[in-house]
C-alpha positions as CSV (number, residue, x, y, z in Angstrom):
1,M,2.8,54.4,156.7
2,V,6.5,54.9,158.0
3,T,7.1,55.8,161.3
4,E,9.9,57.5,162.9
5,G,11.5,56.6,166.0
6,P,12.9,59.1,168.4
7,P,14.9,61.6,167.7
8,F,19.1,61.1,168.0
9,S,20.9,63.8,170.2
10,V,24.2,64.1,171.6
11,Q,26.1,65.9,174.1
12,L,29.6,66.0,175.3
13,H,30.7,67.1,178.4
14,T,34.3,67.6,180.0
15,Q,35.1,67.3,183.5
16,G,39.0,67.8,184.8
17,D,40.6,65.2,182.3
18,E,37.4,62.9,181.3
19,V,35.2,63.9,178.5
20,T,31.8,62.1,178.3
21,V,29.7,61.5,175.3
22,V,26.1,61.5,176.2
23,A,23.6,59.8,173.5
24,F,19.6,60.1,173.6
25,G,17.5,58.2,171.0
26,E,18.3,55.3,168.8
27,V,22.0,54.6,167.1
28,D,21.1,53.3,164.1
29,L,22.5,53.4,160.4
30,D,21.5,57.5,160.5
31,S,22.5,58.4,163.6
32,A,26.1,56.5,164.1
33,P,28.1,58.8,162.1
34,R,26.5,61.6,164.6
35,L,27.9,59.6,167.5
36,G,31.2,58.9,166.0
37,A,31.6,62.7,165.2
38,A,31.0,63.3,168.7
39,V,33.3,60.7,170.0
40,E,36.1,62.2,167.4
41,Q,35.5,65.8,169.5
42,A,35.9,64.0,172.7
43,Y,39.2,62.6,171.4
44,A,40.2,66.5,170.3
45,A,40.1,67.7,173.7
46,P,43.2,67.3,176.1
47,C,42.0,64.3,178.5
48,R,42.6,61.0,179.7
49,R,39.4,59.4,179.3
50,V,36.7,59.0,177.3
51,V,33.0,58.0,178.9
52,I,30.2,57.1,176.7
53,D,26.8,57.2,178.7
54,L,24.0,55.3,176.9
55,R,21.7,55.7,179.8
56,G,19.2,57.5,176.8
57,V,19.8,55.1,174.4
58,D,17.2,52.1,174.1
59,Y,17.7,51.0,170.3
60,L,21.2,50.5,168.9
61,D,22.1,48.2,165.9
62,S,25.3,46.8,164.1
63,S,25.9,50.6,162.9
64,G,26.3,51.8,166.7
65,V,28.0,48.7,167.8
66,H,30.8,49.5,165.1
67,C,30.9,53.4,166.5
68,L,31.3,52.1,170.0
69,L,34.2,49.3,168.8
70,D,36.1,52.3,166.7
71,A,35.9,54.5,169.4
72,A,37.5,51.8,171.8
73,A,40.1,51.2,169.4
74,S,41.0,55.2,169.2
75,A,41.1,55.2,172.7
76,R,43.8,52.2,172.9
77,R,45.7,54.0,170.0
78,A,45.6,57.5,171.8
79,G,46.6,55.5,175.2
80,R,43.6,56.6,176.8
81,E,40.9,55.2,179.3
82,F,37.8,54.4,177.5
83,R,34.5,53.0,178.9
84,V,30.6,52.7,178.1
85,V,28.7,53.6,181.2
86,G,24.8,53.9,181.9
87,V,23.8,50.9,179.2
88,Q,20.3,49.7,179.1
89,R,19.2,45.9,179.3
90,S,18.0,46.1,175.4
91,V,21.1,48.0,174.3
92,F,23.5,45.3,176.5
93,S,21.6,42.5,174.8
94,V,22.8,43.5,171.7
95,L,26.4,43.9,172.6
96,E,26.3,40.7,174.8
97,I,25.4,38.8,172.0
98,T,28.3,40.1,169.3
99,G,30.6,39.4,172.0
100,V,32.2,43.4,172.7
101,T,31.0,43.8,176.4
102,D,34.4,43.2,177.5
103,E,36.3,45.1,174.6
104,L,34.1,48.0,175.2
105,A,34.6,48.1,179.2
106,V,30.8,48.4,179.6
107,E,29.8,49.6,183.1
108,A,26.7,50.1,184.7
109,V,23.9,48.0,183.2
110,S,20.3,49.7,183.8
111,G,16.8,48.8,183.5
112,D,14.8,49.7,180.6
């Protein structure tokens, strides 16, 4: 029997010159493209800052890490500020092990 993880969803919120991409569920090979599409939507908006809020994400695999790195690189190319907030400890561990916490400007680690 195969069990599925929690469903993935993503929302965009705009406030002033900041767009926040809020993700919920697991970011994996299946859902990372949807997160990437939401980030592309955020960059299409006239904003100075893009924030990725992972407060609702309890699992992140290498596909998710790659998606976040792509988002950070896009921000640098566009001259926009970028940060990742609301990271749960389990997700932070993945980011820390892969050595990308500084590159992703990870802020606010929350308890599991």
